[in-house]
N, C-alpha and C positions, 0 to 999 in steps of 0.2 A: 248599426255599428258591432263591429267586436270587439272580441273581448282584448287582442293586442291592436290593434287600433286607439280604441278610446281613451282606455283605462289605465297600466303603468306600462314602464317599459319592459322587454321582454325580448330573450334573444329566440327566435323562430325557428328551425330545419324547415324547410319544402321537402319534401319527398318528390321525386318523379312520379304521376299519376299511372297505377299499371292500366294495362292495355285491356281492355272489354270485349267482352264475348259479345256480339249486336243481337242474338239472338236471347239469348240470357236477360242484355239491358231490358230488351221490348217487352220477352214475360213479366218481368219486374214491373215496369213501367205503367203496363196495362194494371197490375194486383196495386198497386198504387194508386191507380188512377181510380176502379173501383171501391175502394177500401175510401179514399175520403167522400165520392158520394153518397156511397152508404143510401145507396139507389139502386135497381135493375139499370143497365145501358144495351143498348141494342148493339149489332154491330155494326149497323150505320155512326153510328156515333160513336164509338171508338173508335172508329175508324179514321171519323173526322177528327178528333178530338187531337188523337194520337198524330196525328199527319199519315197514318200507313195506310201501304195500300188493301182496302178488302180481306183478300186473298192470303195477306199473311195474319190479319187480326184473325182470320176464323182460322188458321192453323195454330196460333199459339191458344185461340180459346178452347179449339178441341183438346189440344194436350193439356189441358190442366183442366179440363171436364176429367179428362180419361184419367188426373192423378187425382184427383178430390179438391184441388184448389179453387176452383169455380166451380157455379151451380149455372143449368142450364135451364130458365122460366120456360113454361107450355108458350106461350108468347115469342119465343127465342132470344129472348134476354138473356141475360148476362151478370151472376150475383158471388161476393166472392162464399167460397166453399167451405167447410168441414173441417177438413186436412188442415188449416192455417193455422187452429187453434193447437196444436199440436206444437207446431213452431215457438206459435205464442208462451205457451205453456214450460215448455225445453228453453227458451230464452229466461222465463222470469223464472225459473231455478237452477237457472247459473248463475245469476248476478247476483253481484253484491254488492253493496255501493261503496264501502270502502275501497273493497278493489278496482273498480270504476272512477272512481273520484284518483286514486294513484295511476289510472288506465291513462287518463285524460291528459296529465301532464307529463310521462313519460309518452305517449302517443305523437301530444303535437310540441315538443319540444317547447317547452313554455318552462322558462325560470323569473318566479312573480319577483318583483321587487319587494313586496310585503306580504307578509304573512297568511296563508290561507288556512282554516280550521274548513274542517267536518265534522255534524255531530250529531247526533241522532235524543229523542227522549228517550231518559229512562226514568220514568215517575213523574216526578218536575223538575230533573235536574236535565240540562246539556249534558250527555256523556261523547267525550271528547275522542272517534272513534280512527282520524286522519289529519294530517296534517302536513303542508306542505309550506318551509321557512322560507322567508324572503331572504333577497341578499342585503335588507336593511334591519338592521339591530332593530327589534323589539320594544326589549327590557324585560318582555313579559315570556317564561316560556310555558308554549302550550305543549303538552306530551299526549299521546294516544291512552286511553285511558282514565284523562283527568274530566271528573266533573263540576257543573257551578252551577245555582241555579239557574233555570230557562229564565225566567223573569228579569235577570239583570242583564245575559249573554246575549251578544247580537245575533249568534246563530240561534241560540234557544226562543229566540222573543220573534223569531221570523215564524220557526214549528208552532208557539204557542199562537200566532194568529191564525193560523187553517183551523184549529178549531171551534165548534163553536161559544159565545159567550159565557152560558150555562157551563159547559164541563170545566171552563178557566175559571167561574168563581165557585163549582165545587172541587175545583183539584187545591185552589190555595184560598180559601176559606182560614183565615187568621193564620196564614203562612208565610207571611213578606219578611219574618223578621229575623231574616242575614239580610245583614250590609256590609258588601265590603269595599268602600268608600263613603263617601256620604251622598253621592248621584244615588239614579233611582227608583223607579215608582216606590213611593210608602203605603199604598195602600189602595188595597182590591180595588177600587174605583179607578184609582190615578194609573192603575196597570192595565185595565179596559178600555179606559179610553187610548192608553199606547196602542194596545193590539187592534184597537178599533181602527185607529189612524194606517196602522200597519196592513191591515188587510186590505185598504182601500187604493194603499200606495205601490204596494206587492215587494214592501222594504220595510229593514227595520234597522235602530239605530241604539248604540250603545256608547251612550256619550259617557266615559271615566267610569259608570258605575261596577266594571272590573279591575284595574287601574287609573289612579288616579295618571291622566294624562295622556290613555291609551283609548283609541276608540275605534269603532269596528259598524260594517254596514253589515247586514244580514240577508240571504233571500233564503225562500222553501225550496224544498229539492222534490217532483213529484215522480212514480211512477209509470209504470204502463195503464196502471188501472184510475192512476187520476189523483191516488192518494200519497199525502205530503210523509216520506219517509226521512226527512234528512234536512240540515239547515247546515247552508255555507255562508261563511261570513272575511270578509276583508278588514285583518287589522293594523290600526297606521296611527303613529305619534298624532296628538291632534295637533302639532308644530309643524308638522308636515302636509296638512291640509293642504294649502297651497288657496290662492284666489278662489276657485269655483269652491271653496270650504265641501271638499269631499264628495264634488259631484263625478270625480274620473273612479276613485275607488268603489262611489257605491253602484257604477255601472258596471265595474268589472266585479263586483259581488252577483248580480245581476245577470253576469255572461257565463260567471262558474256553474249557475244553478242551472244557466238555462242549457248547457254544453253536458252537462251532467245529468238532467233531465234527461235529454235524448238518450241519450246510453242507457239509460235505465229502460228505454221503450216510451217514454213517457211523451207530452205534448206541453210546451211552455208554454206558460201565458202570453199572450199578443202583448206588442211592446205597452204600458201603461195598464193595465189591466193584472190583477193580484191572482186570480186562480183560473185553471186552465174550464176550456168549457162551460159546464153547464153554473158552475162553483162561482163565475168570474163578477167579481164588482167592479162599479165604477169609478175611473181614479181619483186620487186627491191629487193638494197640491203639495210639491215635494218637503220637508223639512229638509235644514241643514244643520250642521254641526256648527255649532259657534262655541 
C-alpha cells in the first residue's frame, strides 16, 4: 500500500510521465539487473531475463564495458564495473537528509493531514531538522532545531532501536530522569524492552510521553550503506486515532521512511521486517495505542 492510499488524506498532483530514451532505459535496466543479482551473468542470460535480442544486449554490454560501468570476466560473463562507485560517491556527497525530506513532499505534491517530523540523533537527544506541518492543528509546535530526549519521542525511539542493546545501556545508564508527562519509560530495563519490541516490528510509539493527548508513530531512515541516519514520525491527537487505533498513521510513518530511504539510495526493509539486508529481524505482533 502506498502512503497516499492507506494512511492520511492528501492532495496529489500527478505530472505527466516524461518521454524516455529507449537505449538509455535498456542500459540502466541491465545495470540494475546485475546490481540486484550481485553475480556474473552471461550474455545469453541477460538477453533472456531482459527479453532483448542478443545483439542489442551485446552492444549495451560492450559500450558499458568501454566506459568502465561493466567488467567482462574471462568466461565472457559480466559484472558491475568500478566506475559506478564514482556515481555512488557523488550521490552520497550531495545528499542531505533534511533536504531530501523537504524534496519528498514538494516533488510528490503531498499535503499531510497530520504533522510529520524528521529528526537525527544528537548525543542522547532527538534533534528536529525538518517539519512538515499538517492541515490539522496539533497543539504542539515542532520547530527546526528543537531537541527532545530521544527515549521519549517517536522518531527518537525509532533511531535508538537500531542501536545495539549494550550501546543503549552505555548511553542511558542513570540518565532517564527527564520527564515531560507521566508517561514514557521510567528505567533502563523498561526502555530496553520497548526498544527490543520496536526493533522486531520496525516502528515506534510515543504514547503521550512528549505531550498529554498527543501520540506519534515513528520509523527509521537508512542511507545507501544501510546505516540509520534519521527517524520520522507522524504526530496526532489521540482523540483522532479512529477505530483502527492509529494503524493508518503507523503505516504513514513507515511509508514516509521508505520513501526517504529510497531517496537516500538506501534499501527499505521488506514489509513486516525492521532492518534492511543482513540486519533484519523477525516481525512481532503490532502494538496499538490505547
